[in-house]
Each structure stands twice: as C-alpha cells, then as structure tokens.
C-alpha positions in Angstrom: 18.7 0.8 -10.0 15.4 0.1 -8.8 16.2 -2.1 -6.1 19.2 -0.1 -5.1 17.2 2.6 -3.9 14.8 0.3 -2.0 17.7 -1.1 0.0 19.0 2.5 1.1 18.3 2.6 4.7 15.7 5.5 4.7 13.7 3.3 2.5 13.6 0.0 3.9 10.3 0.3 6.0 8.7 1.1 2.5 10.5 -2.0 0.7 9.1 -4.2 3.5 5.7 -2.7 3.5 5.8 -3.6 -0.7 7.2 -6.9 -0.2 4.4 -8.0 2.3 1.9 -6.3 0.1 3.2 -8.1 -3.0 3.4 -11.0 -1.3 -0.4 -11.2 -0.1 -1.5 -10.1 -3.7 0.2 -13.5 -4.9 -0.8 -15.7 -2.5 -3.9 -14.4 -0.7 -6.5 -14.8 -3.7 -5.3 -18.0 -4.4 -5.9 -19.3 -1.3 -9.2 -17.5 -1.0 -10.3 -18.9 -4.4 -9.5 -22.9 -3.2 -10.8 -22.3 0.3 -14.3 -21.0 -1.3 -14.0 -23.5 -4.3 -14.0 -26.7 -2.1 -15.6 -25.4 1.5 -17.8 -22.3 1.0 -19.4 -22.7 -2.2 -19.2 -26.5 -3.1 -22.9 -26.7 -3.2 -23.7 -24.0 -5.7 -23.6 -24.4 -9.5 -21.1 -22.0 -10.6 -18.5 -22.9 -7.9 -15.4 -21.1 -9.9 -17.5 -18.0 -10.6 -18.5 -17.5 -6.9 -14.7 -18.5 -5.7 -13.5 -15.8 -8.4 -15.2 -13.5 -7.1 -14.2 -14.1 -3.6 -10.5 -13.9 -4.8 -11.2 -10.4 -6.7 -12.8 -9.2 -3.5 -9.4 -10.4 -1.5 -7.3 -8.6 -3.9 -8.9 -5.4 -3.8 -8.9 -5.4 0.2 -4.9 -6.1 -0.2 -4.8 -3.0 -2.4 -6.9 -1.0 -0.2 -4.8 -2.0 2.8 -1.7 -1.2 1.2 -3.1 2.4 -0.1 -4.5 2.9 3.5 -1.2 2.1 5.1 1.0 4.1 2.8 -1.3 7.4 3.5 -0.9 7.0 7.3 3.1 7.0 7.1 4.3 9.8 8.9 5.9 12.7 6.5 9.2 13.4 7.0 9.3 16.5 5.2 6.7 18.2 7.0 8.6 17.1 10.1 11.6 18.4 9.0 9.9 22.1 8.2 8.5 22.1 11.8 11.7 21.6 13.5 13.3 24.4 11.4 13.1 28.1 11.8 12.8 29.1 8.3 11.4 26.0 6.8 13.3 26.6 3.3 15.8 23.5 3.7 13.8 21.5 1.1 13.3 24.2 -1.1 10.4 26.6 -1.7 7.2 25.3 -1.4 4.8 25.8 -4.5 1.2 25.1 -5.8 -1.1 23.4 -3.0 1.9 23.4 -0.5 2.9 27.0 -0.6 2.1 28.9 2.6 0.6 32.3 2.5 2.7 34.9 4.4 0.9 37.9 4.2 
C-alpha cells in the first residue's frame, strides 16, 4: 500500500525528492567519513572520531536540506481555495486554518 501511494501521479515529485534524500542519507556520510579519514584528518590522533563527526554533520545537512525543500513546496490546497469563489471545496477550515468572516 505504501509504494502505491507514492507512485500516483500527484505524489511523484514527493517520491522523487524522498528517494534522492534517502540515497544521499545513505551514501554521503560514508563518502565524507572515508574522505576525511584518509585525506583531511590523517595527521590527528583520533582520526575516526573526527571523521565520524564530519559524517554526522553531513547527515544533519542532508536532513536540513530535505526539510527546507519540503516546506518550500507550493501548497495545492491553498491554490485551490484562492481560485474558487466559496473556498469550501476541500471542506470547512478548522483550528489554525480557520478564517474569520465577521
């Protein structure tokens, strides 16, 4: 069920973004770890600790990049309401999304 939802046409961009982020989360920390281990921190006493720290920073940067790109997506629900006259096609807004009419 999970993969069928991601393969639907309206979710393909999100699935592509998630796949890229997952691939980066798997590969980039390993690449950074070994690059730092053999080339950057090879003269330090604890090369594995320094390289591991660089890999952790890389993983956090990938997560931050994914979150920023996810929040910068255009919201289709808001576009539908702005285009319509009544604004109730998606159901009434509640909570923080509710608009005052008085």
